[in-house]
C-alpha positions as CSV (number, residue, x, y, z in Angstrom):
1,M,-36.3,-70.4,-53.1
2,C,-34.8,-73.7,-52.0
3,N,-35.0,-74.3,-48.2
4,E,-33.2,-77.8,-48.3
5,V,-30.2,-78.3,-46.2
6,Y,-27.6,-80.9,-47.3
7,T,-25.1,-82.3,-45.0
8,N,-23.1,-85.5,-44.7
9,G,-22.8,-85.2,-40.9
10,E,-19.1,-85.9,-41.1
11,F,-17.9,-83.2,-38.8
12,Y,-15.7,-85.6,-37.0
13,G,-13.6,-86.3,-40.2
14,V,-12.8,-82.7,-41.2
15,S,-10.0,-80.7,-39.8
16,N,-10.3,-77.0,-39.2
17,D,-8.2,-76.2,-42.2
18,E,-10.2,-78.5,-44.4
19,Y,-13.5,-76.8,-43.0
20,R,-12.0,-73.4,-43.9
21,L,-11.1,-74.6,-47.5
22,I,-14.6,-76.1,-48.0
23,L,-16.2,-72.8,-47.0
24,E,-14.0,-70.7,-49.1
25,A,-14.7,-73.1,-52.2
26,T,-18.4,-72.8,-51.5
27,I,-18.3,-69.0,-51.1
28,D,-16.3,-68.8,-54.4
29,E,-18.8,-71.2,-56.2
30,A,-21.9,-69.3,-54.9
31,R,-20.5,-66.0,-56.2
32,G,-22.9,-64.0,-54.1
33,R,-25.9,-65.6,-56.0
34,V,-27.2,-67.4,-52.9
35,P,-26.5,-67.1,-49.2
36,V,-23.9,-69.5,-47.8
37,Y,-24.8,-71.1,-44.5
38,A,-22.1,-73.1,-42.6
39,G,-22.8,-75.8,-40.1
40,A,-20.8,-75.8,-36.9
41,S,-21.0,-79.0,-34.9
42,G,-18.6,-80.6,-32.5
43,I,-18.4,-82.6,-29.3
44,T,-17.2,-79.5,-27.3
45,T,-18.3,-75.9,-27.0
46,K,-14.7,-74.8,-27.6
47,Q,-14.6,-76.8,-31.0
48,V,-17.9,-75.3,-32.1
49,I,-16.8,-71.8,-31.2
50,S,-13.6,-72.4,-33.2
51,L,-15.7,-73.4,-36.3
52,V,-18.0,-70.4,-35.8
53,N,-15.0,-68.1,-35.8
54,I,-13.6,-69.7,-39.0
55,A,-16.9,-69.4,-40.7
56,E,-17.2,-65.7,-39.7
57,N,-13.6,-65.0,-40.9
58,V,-14.2,-66.5,-44.4
59,G,-17.4,-64.5,-44.7
60,V,-20.4,-67.0,-44.6
61,D,-23.8,-65.5,-44.4
62,A,-25.0,-67.5,-41.5
63,V,-24.1,-70.3,-39.2
64,S,-26.1,-73.2,-37.9
65,V,-24.9,-74.5,-34.7
66,L,-25.8,-77.9,-33.4
């Protein structure tokens, strides 16, 4: 199993709507073959909570909070 995590660290440049679309596309591509982990990073706790809620609502398997 691959334990590598890939990220571009560009959470400043992605809106909440774009974040949701990225997660939905990733879940669609994974097709249940592998778990989908979403990163939730932001400058405020409120922003991170919002991202976690989006990730939960679209059905990711886990969230990594930074």
